[in-house]
N, C-alpha and C positions, 0 to 999 in steps of 0.2 A: 553285476553288472553295476546294480544301484548301488550297492556299497561302497564300488568305488570310487563312481561317480561323487558319492555325498561324500566321503572321504576328500576326493580333492578340491570338492568346493570349500570345503571345512579349512585346506591350506590355505587357498584363496583368501579368503576371509583373517587368516591370522597374517597375512601377508598382509593386507588393508591393514589391519590393526595397529603391525610392526611400521607400517608408512605415515598413518596418521600421529603415530606416536613423537616419530623423527620431527613431522614438522610441527607439532606442538612444543617439541623442544625450540624448533628455530624461531617460530613465531615469539617466543619468551626471548630468545638471544637479540632479536633485533628491536624489540622494547627495551632489553635491559642495555644494549649498547647505547641508544643515543641518549636515554634516560642519565649514563653515566654521563656521558659528554656534559648536558646541560646541567648536572649538575655536580660535578668535577668528582665523580664519586670512584675512586681508584678501586676499592674491594668489588663493586659491583663490572665493571672494566675486567678487575680480573676472574671472574663468575664465568665472563663470556667465552672468555679467553679456554676457560677449564671445560664448560659445558660442548668445546669443541670436541675434545675427544669423546663424549658421548653420543654425538652426531656422526663422528664417523663408526665408532662402532656398530649404530644402528645400521648404519649404511653397509658395511663388512656381511651384519647379521642376515641384511633384506637380499642383497646379492647370492649368499651363499645358499638362501631357501629357494632363490629363482632359478639357481644353476641344479640345484636336486629338483624341484620342479621337472624342470623339462627333460632332466636324465631319468629320471622317472617313471613321469605321469606322460611323457611323449607326446605332449596338448597340441592339440590344432585349431586352425581358425582363431576363434575369438580367444580361446583358454590362452594360446600360446601371447595374442596382442595385450592380455592382462599381464601376463607376467614382463612382457619386454617393458611396456609401459611402467610399469612397477621401479624395473631397474633405471627408467631414463628420469622418474620423478625423483628419486632419491640422490640420483646426479644433481639434479637442480637444488634440492635441499641442502646439498653438502656445501655448496659454493655458494648458497646463501649464509651460511654460518660461514664460511670463512671471509665471506664480505662482512658479516656483523662482527668478526674477530678483531678484522682490520680497522673498524670503528671504534673498538674500545682502545684497541693499539693508539690512536689518536688521541681519546681521551688520556691517556696514560701521557702521551708525550707534550699535551698543552697543560696539563695539571697546574702548573706554577704560569701560567700566563693571563693574563685578561683578557675576555673576549674581545676583538675587534670592532663584533657590531652583536646585538643581544639573538639568540637562535630561535628563530619562528620559525621561517620554511624549513628546515632540517626536523624538524620536531611532527613539524604536518606530512613531510615527507615519509618519514617511519612509520608517521599513522596509517596511510593509503597502502604503504607495502606491504606491512602486517596484516592489514584487511584483504589487500589482494592475495595473500598467499594462503589465508583462511577460506576467501571465496573460490580461490581454484584449487583448495580440497576440498570443499563441500561439494565442489562440482563435481571432483572426482568422484568421491563417495556415490553420488545419486547419479551418477552417469549423465548429468546434465548438460546437454551441448550448449544452449541456450546461455546457461550461466556462466560457461565458460565464455563465451565470447564477449560477456560484458565485464570480461578481468582486462580486457585491453581500454577502456573506456578508462578507468584510474590511472592505467599507465602513460597516458596522455597527457594528465592530468601533474603525476609527475615530471614529466618532462618538461612541463610550462613552471612548473617550481624550480628543479634544476637550472631553466634558463635565467630564471628572475634572481636565482643564488649569484650565475656567474656573471651575469651584470654588477650586481651590484660588488662584488667583491672584485671582480675587475676595476671597477670605481675606485674604491676602496684601495686596491693597491697601485693604480696611477697618483693617487693623491700624498699616496705618504709608501714610499718601497720597503722601512722599515715592515709593514705589515705582509708581505711576501709570504714569507715563510708561513705565518698560520692560515695567510688567505687559502695560500694552495693545498695545505693539509685540510680546510674547510670544504674546498671542492673538493677534495675526493672523498670525501665522507655523503657528499650529495651523489657521487659520480657510484659510490657503492651502494646507495639508496636505490639508484635510478638501475643498477645492472641485477639487486635485490627482485624489483618489479620486472625485470625484462625475464628472469626464471621463473616467477610468477605466470607470465603470460606462457610460458615456454611448459609447464604444467597444463594447463588450458588447451593447448595446441595437442599436447599426448592425450590429455582427457578424448576429446573430439577423436583422434588415431581411432583411441581404444570403442568408440561409440561405431564409427563409420569405417575405419578401417582405410581412413586418407587422411596426409596430411596437411592442415592447412595452416596460411600466416595467418595470425590473429593481430598483428599491428606489424605494418609496412612501414 
């Protein structure tokens, strides 16, 4: 029985490592996507898009492992929550990857345009979002409920930055209708980053569920 439990614990540890690997790829995608936008780097944008396949493959691998663990180990109580939480976290990570890809596609679309305003707040949002992902995953690894709760504080700052970007771009569009197309694209970039932050908050919420068995909203 002890050997069976030891083997199961090892499988759960490997599952966690796969999730962290996926998270690391997504963190880099977020950074690269906005870096490609700021520097108009088409090659970097293409890399972000290509790395989405890595994320998708890891998601399928992790989900398959979770299904096999449920089928072969018949986990109960917290062990079942560990597996269920893993599935939920990789779903959020995959959606973050999709958002990063959307930003990279915006880079490619705007390559030949001069920006209507300096990109200052968007990189700030990206930095905060990337940190949120890292902190949420750290909380998950350490089963740190308090750290998970702190993730939502950065989400409030991201919401504030997005509101600021929205106001600035709205003024620019009103002053010059020719800017509407690009301004709309940049607004979408801000929205994608806001969604990434929301998914990071979700990870914090799933960690709390893992530890306590209760699903709590971190960001109302």
